[in-house]
N, C-alpha and C positions, 0 to 999 in steps of 0.2 A: 483498440488499444486497451491494455490491462494495466491497472495500477494497484500497488499493494498498499493496504491501509489496515490500521489497527482499530479503526472506528472508536466506539465508546467501550468496547469490551476488552481491549488490550490483546486480542488474538488476531495476528495478521491474516489477511485474506485478500484474494484478488477480486477487484471490482472491474467489470467490463464497461468501457465507455465506447459508444458507437458514434459514427460520423454525424448523425443527426443531433447528437447532444450539443454540438457547437451551434447548430441552428436554433435549438431550444433555448440555449443560453443567450444568444443574440436577440431572440424574440422577447425573452424575459426582460432584458436590459432596455431595449428600445420601446417595446409596446407597454410593458407594465411600469417600468421605472422612468421612462422618458429620456434615457441616455442618448446623447447625440454627439457628433463631432465637436470637439472643443471642451467637452466635459472631462474631468479627471477622476480616475478610479484608484482607490487604495484599499486593499484587503488586509486585515490583520492576520489572516492565515498565511502560512508559507505556500509557495507556488505548488509544491507537491501535494497539497490538500485539494480535494476535488472541487470545492467551491471556488477557491482562488484560481485554480487552473481553468475551470470551465466558465464560470460566471464573470470572472474579472479578466484573466489573461486572454483566453480565446474569444469569449463573447465580447469583451471590451474592444479588442483589436478589430473584430468583424464590424462592430458598431462605429468604428472610427474614433473612439475615445483615446485619451492619453492615459497611460498607466504609470502609476507611481510605484517604483520598485525600491525596496529597502534591503540592504545587504544583510543586516543582522536579523535576529528573531524579533518581530514586532512586540513592543510593549506600550505601556500607557504614554510614554514620552513621544511616541510617533503617531498617536491618534489625535485628530483635531475635532471632527464633528462626529458625534456618536448618535446612532439611531438604533433602537432596540425594541422589538415587539415581545409581549408576554414575558417569559423568563429572560429574554434578551434585554427587555426594558429594565429589569431588576439589575442585571449585570451592568448595563449602561449607567444606571443611577450610582452604583458603587464606584464605578470608574470615575465619574464626574465629581463625586464627593472626595475621593481619596487623591485625585490628581487634578485639582482645580486649575492649576496654571497651564495644563496641557490640553484640556478639553475646551474647545471654542464654543460649542453649542451642544445641547442635549435634546433628543426627541425620544420620549417614552411613550410607547404605544400599547394599548390593551394590557397594562401592567398594574402593579399595586405598590404600596409603600411597605408591605409586610405587616401592616396593622392587624393584630390578631382578632379584632372584633368580628363576630360571626357574620354579620351582614356585609363585611368588607373582605374577609379572608376567603370565603367560599362562594361558589356560584350555586346554581340550582342542583338539587339532588340528581335530577335526570342528566344534567350535563356531566357531573362527576362520574355517574355510573357509566355513561357512554365512553368517557375517556379512560376509565379503569377496566373496561371490559377486555379480557385477554384477546389479542388478535390471533388470527389463524396462522398456520405455519407459513413462513415467508416464501416458501417455494410455490405456494398456490397463488398465482398472480391474481386470478379473478376473485378468489375469496378475500385476499388482502384489499383489493380495490373496493369490493362490496363493504368490507369492514370500515374503510376510510370514508366511504360515502355515507354510511350510517352515522359515524362519529360526527362528521361535519354537517350532516343533516340536523344534528341536535345542537352543536355548539356554533354553527355558522350563522349567517345573517338572514333572519326570517323575513325581514322587510325588503330584501333586495333579490329579485329574480335572477337565477343563474341557469346557464345552459347545461342540462343534465348530461348530454353527450360529451361536452367539453370537460365537465368535471370528471366523468368516468375516464376519459382519455388521460387526463392529468394524473389521476390516482393510479391508473395502470402503469404509467411511466414511473411514478414513485415506487410502486411495488416491484417493478423490474430492477430499479436501482438498488433495492435492498431495504428491508425493514427489520430493525432490532427489537424483538418483542418486549424486552425489559426496559427499553429506552424511556418510555413514558413514566414508569415508576421511579427511575433514577432521577429524572428531571424534577418530579414532584418532591422527592427527598431533598434534592439540592435547594429547592425553593423553601422548604420547611427549615433547612439548616441555616439559611441566610438570616432568618429571624426578622425582628421588627427594625426597619431601617428609618423610621421617622426622624429620630435625632440626627442620623447621618445626613438625611436629605436637607436639613437646615444648613448644612455646610456647602451645599452646591451653589456655586457662584456663576456657572455658565448660563447664558440665556436658555431657557427651557420651554419646550413645547410638549404638552401632554395631549395625546390623541386617544379617544376612547369611543367605542360604539355604544349607542343608546340601548342596544338590544343584546349586549354580550351576556350570555347565560353562564359562562365559565368564570370570568373575572368581571364582577358587576360594575356598572358605571360608577357606583359610589366609591369603588376602589380607585378609579381614575381621578375622581374629584378630590379624594383624600390625598392622593399623590401630589396633585397640583397645589393643594393647600399647604403642604409641608415643604415645598421648594420655593425659596424666596423669588418673587417676581415671575413665577411660572405662568404661561399662557395656556388656558384650557380650551380645547376645541372638541365638541361632541359631534360624532358622525351619526346622523340619524339612520336607524335601521340596520347598522352594522353590528355583527356579532363578533365571535372570536375567530375571524378569518379575514382574508383579503379578496373580496369579490372582484372579478375582472373589471366590472363597470366602475368601481371606485378607485382603481389603481391610478388613473391619470390625476384625479383630484388629490389623492394622498401624496403622490410623488411631487405634484406642484406645491402643495402645502409645505411639505418637508423642505423642498428646494428653496422656497421663498424664505423660510426660517433660517436655513443654513447660510444663504447668500446675504442675509441682512447683517451679518457679523463679519469680523475681520478675517481676511484670508489667512489660513493657518501657515501657509508657506512663507508669509511675511510677518508672522507673529513672533514674539520673543520666545 
């Protein structure tokens, strides 16, 4: 199956999806996120986006979950429980602050408040250099996989053993799906443009869980602690040994922690 996408570049291109992508999506939902029959899935992307199609629609149906479909273009009024890692955590923070009546709960993972203090705003020099090192041409699958292995070998979780062959297989799949070489720089520029959000975080009223790894070399633990300190009533949980990645061995714990936090609050389908 081929789908047309503009990606982050605005230039349409065909992306090939293979049959085993559905199996991969199902494995991600059931094994990593603990999705099971009776769970409900809602994606803020439209169905014609790859994530919504694969990881929510096809993977969700295969996992036996219930899908929540929205006829219009999703916006903040349709989002109930928000979970975001890294830059996604920053986006989630802004969403919760600007639309407090619509966000039932917030989970910010390995993220920051935008505090410009040096010890909070930047990770180690080695982590930044690894992240900013130009990747190889996207057509060279093995070279891209090696590049990603090196990057996550630096920013990943030093205290948590991971299967090298499984990691290589994962990054080879990522390389085959496509890698936009300027994507990292664009994300970093977006983070810088968002500025200091500390005052905004004081307006967050949703019950908030802040998760952060004790060994994150890219976004230091101090940034997570600072985030929690500026969100009223936020609960902070430090994951020992975790860096700026999601090791397979931690996924059940992370998924359960997030699920418990989300389920502890009102059902968004019955909220005002």
